[in-house]
C-alpha positions in Angstrom: -74.4 82.0 -277.7 -73.0 84.7 -278.3 -68.9 85.4 -277.6 -69.9 88.2 -274.5 -72.1 85.2 -273.8 -69.7 82.9 -273.6 -67.1 85.2 -272.0 -69.8 86.0 -269.0 -70.3 81.9 -268.4 -66.3 81.4 -268.4 -66.1 84.6 -266.0 -68.6 83.8 -263.4 -67.2 79.8 -263.5 -63.5 81.0 -263.0 -65.1 83.7 -260.1 -66.2 80.3 -258.3 -63.3 78.3 -259.1 -61.2 81.1 -257.3 -63.8 81.2 -254.9 -63.1 77.6 -253.9 -59.2 78.1 -253.8 -59.6 81.2 -251.5 -62.0 79.4 -248.9 -59.6 76.0 -249.0 -56.8 78.5 -248.7 -57.6 80.1 -246.0 -58.7 76.8 -244.5 -55.6 75.4 -244.0 -53.8 78.9 -243.3 -56.7 78.0 -239.8 -56.2 74.6 -238.9 -53.2 72.4 -238.2 -52.4 71.4 -241.7 -49.6 68.6 -239.8 -52.9 67.4 -237.7 -55.5 67.2 -241.0 -52.5 64.9 -242.7 -52.7 62.7 -240.1 -56.5 62.8 -239.8 -56.5 62.2 -243.7 -53.7 59.3 -243.6 -56.4 57.5 -241.2 -58.5 57.0 -244.1 -57.5 54.0 -246.2 -57.5 53.0 -249.9 -60.2 50.4 -249.5 -63.1 52.8 -248.9 -63.1 53.5 -252.8 -64.6 51.0 -254.0 -68.0 50.4 -251.7 -68.2 54.1 -252.3 -68.2 54.3 -255.5 -71.0 51.1 -255.1 -73.0 54.0 -253.3 -72.7 56.2 -255.7 -73.6 54.3 -257.9 -76.7 53.6 -255.8 -77.5 57.4 -255.8 -77.9 57.8 -259.5 -80.1 54.9 -259.8 -82.4 55.6 -257.4 -82.0 59.5 -258.6 -82.6 58.5 -261.9 -85.8 56.5 -261.0 -86.9 59.4 -259.3 -86.6 61.6 -262.4 -87.8 59.1 -264.6 -91.2 58.8 -262.5 -91.6 62.5 -262.5 -91.1 62.4 -266.0 -94.2 59.7 -266.4 -95.8 61.7 -264.1 -95.8 65.0 -266.4 -96.4 62.9 -269.5 -92.6 62.3 -270.5 -91.1 59.3 -271.1 -87.2 58.1 -270.9 -86.0 54.7 -270.9 -83.7 53.4 -267.6 -80.4 53.1 -269.5 -81.0 56.5 -270.9 -82.0 58.2 -267.1 -78.8 56.4 -265.9 -76.4 57.9 -268.6 -77.8 61.1 -268.6 -77.9 61.5 -264.7 -74.2 60.2 -264.3 -73.0 63.0 -266.6 -75.2 65.6 -264.7 -73.4 64.9 -261.6 -69.9 64.8 -263.6 -70.9 68.0 -264.7 -72.2 69.2 -260.8 -68.8 68.0 -260.0 -66.3 69.7 -262.4 -68.5 72.8 -262.9 -69.7 75.6 -260.7 -72.9 76.2 -259.1 -74.3 72.4 -258.9 -76.9 73.0 -261.1 -75.3 73.0 -264.8 -75.3 69.1 -265.1 -79.3 69.4 -264.6 -79.7 72.1 -266.6 -77.8 70.0 -269.1 -79.9 67.2 -268.3 -83.4 69.1 -269.2 -82.3 70.6 -271.9 -81.2 67.1 -273.6 -84.9 65.5 -272.6 -86.6 68.3 -273.6 -85.1 68.2 -277.2 -85.6 64.4 -277.5 -89.1 64.3 -275.7 -90.2 67.4 -277.8 -91.5 68.8 -274.5 -88.8 71.5 -274.0 -90.8 73.2 -270.7 -92.7 69.7 -269.3 -88.6 68.6 -269.7 -87.3 71.7 -267.6 -89.9 71.1 -264.9 -89.8 67.4 -264.6 -85.7 68.2 -263.0 -87.1 71.2 -261.2 -89.6 69.1 -259.4 -86.8 66.1 -259.3 -84.4 68.5 -257.3 -87.2 70.5 -255.0 -88.3 66.7 -253.9 -84.3 65.6 -252.5 -84.0 69.9 -250.9 -87.7 69.2 -249.3 -86.1 66.2 -247.6 -82.9 67.3 -247.0 -84.5 70.4 -244.6 -86.4 67.4 -243.1 -83.1 65.0 -242.4 -81.3 68.5 -241.3 -83.9 69.1 -238.9 -83.5 66.0 -237.3 -79.8 66.0 -237.2 -80.4 69.4 -234.9 -83.1 67.0 -232.6 -80.3 64.7 -232.6 -77.6 67.2 -231.4 -79.8 69.1 -228.7 -80.5 65.8 -227.5 -76.6 65.0 -227.3 -76.6 67.7 -225.7 -73.7 69.3 -228.6 -73.9 73.1 -228.2 -77.0 73.9 -226.9 -76.6 77.0 -226.1 -75.6 78.1 -230.0 -78.2 75.9 -230.6 -80.9 77.3 -229.1 -81.6 80.7 -231.0 -80.3 78.9 -234.7 -82.5 76.1 -234.1 -85.8 77.9 -234.2 -84.4 79.9 -237.1 -83.8 77.2 -239.2 -87.0 75.4 -237.8 -88.8 78.5 -239.5 -86.7 79.1 -242.3 -88.5 76.3 -244.8 -91.8 78.3 -244.2 -90.0 82.0 -244.6 -89.0 80.8 -248.2 -92.3 79.4 -249.1 -93.8 82.0 -248.0 -91.4 84.0 -250.1 -92.0 82.1 -253.1 -95.8 82.1 -252.6 -95.7 85.9 -252.5 -92.9 86.4 -255.2 -95.2 84.0 -257.3 -98.4 85.7 -257.2 -97.2 89.1 -257.6 -95.5 87.6 -261.3 -99.0 86.3 -261.7 -100.1 89.5 -262.7 -97.0 90.7 -265.2 -98.9 89.5 -267.7 -101.2 86.8 -269.2 -98.1 84.8 -271.1 -96.1 84.5 -267.7 -99.4 84.1 -265.5 -100.6 81.3 -267.9 -96.9 79.7 -267.0 -97.0 80.0 -263.7 -100.0 77.9 -263.3 -99.2 75.6 -265.8 -96.1 75.0 -263.1 -98.6 74.9 -260.1 -100.2 72.2 -262.1 -96.8 70.3 -262.8 -95.6 70.6 -259.3 -99.0 69.3 -257.9 -99.0 66.5 -260.7 -95.7 65.0 -260.1 -94.6 66.1 -256.6 -97.8 67.0 -254.4 -100.6 64.3 -255.5 -101.2 61.1 -254.5 -99.5 58.2 -254.6 -96.8 60.4 -255.9 -96.1 62.5 -252.3 -94.8 59.1 -250.7 -93.1 58.1 -253.1 -91.3 61.2 -254.0 -90.5 61.5 -250.3 -89.3 57.7 -250.2 -86.7 57.7 -253.1 -85.3 61.3 -251.9 -85.2 60.0 -248.7 -83.0 56.7 -249.8 -81.0 59.2 -251.7 -79.8 61.0 -248.5 -79.5 58.4 -246.7 -76.9 57.1 -250.0 -75.3 60.2 -249.1 -75.1 60.1 -245.5 -73.7 56.1 -246.2 -70.7 58.0 -247.7 -70.1 59.8 -244.8 -70.3 56.9 -241.9 -68.2 55.1 -244.4 -65.5 57.2 -244.1 -66.0 57.9 -240.5 -65.6 53.8 -239.5 -62.7 53.7 -242.0 -61.2 56.1 -240.3 -62.1 54.6 -236.9 -63.9 57.9 -235.4 -67.0 55.9 -234.4 -66.7 53.7 -231.0 -70.6 53.7 -230.0 -74.1 54.3 -231.8 -74.3 57.4 -230.0 -71.2 58.9 -231.5 -72.6 57.6 -235.0 -75.6 59.7 -234.1 -73.7 62.8 -233.5 -71.9 62.7 -236.5 -74.1 61.7 -239.2 -76.2 64.5 -237.7 -73.2 67.0 -238.2 -72.7 65.6 -241.8 -76.5 66.7 -242.8 -75.7 70.2 -241.8 -72.3 70.1 -244.3 -74.8 68.5 -246.8 -77.0 71.4 -246.1 -74.2 73.8 -246.4 -73.2 72.6 -250.7 -76.4 73.6 -251.6 -74.7 76.9 -251.3 -73.9 77.6 -255.1 -70.8 79.6 -254.5 -67.6 77.3 -255.3 -67.9 74.2 -257.2 -69.3 71.4 -255.9 -69.4 72.7 -252.4 -65.4 72.5 -251.9 -64.5 74.9 -249.4 -67.7 75.9 -248.2 -68.5 72.5 -246.9 -65.0 72.5 -245.7 -65.5 75.6 -243.4 -68.6 74.4 -242.2 -66.7 71.1 -240.7 -64.2 72.7 -239.2 -66.4 75.5 -238.0 -69.4 72.8 -236.7 -66.8 69.8 -234.6 -64.9 72.0 -232.4 -68.4 73.5 -231.0 -69.1 69.5 -231.0 -66.1 68.8 -228.9 -64.7 67.3 -231.5 -61.4 68.2 -233.7 -61.1 70.0 -236.6 -59.2 68.2 -238.7 -61.3 65.2 -237.9 -64.4 67.3 -239.6 -62.3 68.7 -242.4 -60.7 65.4 -243.3 -64.2 63.8 -243.3 -65.6 66.8 -246.0 -62.3 66.4 -248.0 -62.8 62.6 -248.1 -66.3 62.8 -249.3 -65.5 65.3 -252.1 -62.6 63.0 -252.9 -65.6 60.0 -253.7 -68.4 62.0 -254.8 -66.0 62.9 -257.6 -65.0 59.1 -258.3 -68.3 58.0 -258.2 -69.5 61.0 -261.0 -66.6 59.8 -263.4 -68.6 57.2 -265.3 -70.1 60.4 -266.4 -66.8 61.0 -268.9 -67.5 57.8 -270.4 -71.2 59.0 -271.3 -69.9 62.9 -272.7 -67.6 60.8 -274.7 -70.2 58.5 -276.1 -72.2 61.4 -276.7 -69.7 63.1 -278.9 -68.5 60.6 -280.9 -72.6 59.9 -281.8 -72.8 63.8 -283.0 -69.6 63.1 -285.0 
């Protein structure tokens, strides 16, 4: 990579770190910091251990999904290598902006090792797509739960229809764009056909589709389990109805983290919590505390990726 390219990459990273800092700083000016600190103190330290276990479950499930996707595309990777690579990717996504650089690195390393870079890249893209499709479904279910619980129903009336149409609009936009690009040149047309075939083979064929959806559903469930763990430990849950509402709100927080403007969702996730919790009749500081706790636990859970990083450096030397 040239010096100019490196400068551009680090400049983009710096802006996104700065964006996280600015968003968090603005948030702390808007909420009651004394009340927020009080809410954070309600979260006991013992939650770290079960959260790390849940994080390990997430990595194992995700690495299985990746291995299965790769296998459908004719690629192979051992269980141990898949888990290690996924831990490394998760850690990179936690500390570098955008939330995808770890996956880019994972695809590159697998492609070099397997000698099939395009297939390896497609395996990572399709595996991530599987997770995003299931997340969209879970968010839709969460909105239904909030609607049934009469949570900010007036404001949800207009937005729920828009959110419900959003996946369809995105799919149509992507399909239209691909259709136009297919006529750009023969080489690109051949690539799009190869991508279409890989997506069909690894995601939308039988029995790939139910297995992809089930594994992705378990991964999203493990994310929500971390939120539920925090809520129970902080004594925010006093009934099944309360738990359902909190989890429904947390699905929207997970969705907000997809926006690639900050580092690991910091700032955007907390801002979304500060807006959503008052609409549900709950203190904004409670939502922000859960969001901060979730971000901290996800970082701790990704730290085994550091060991993989140093292992790779020793191996290269």
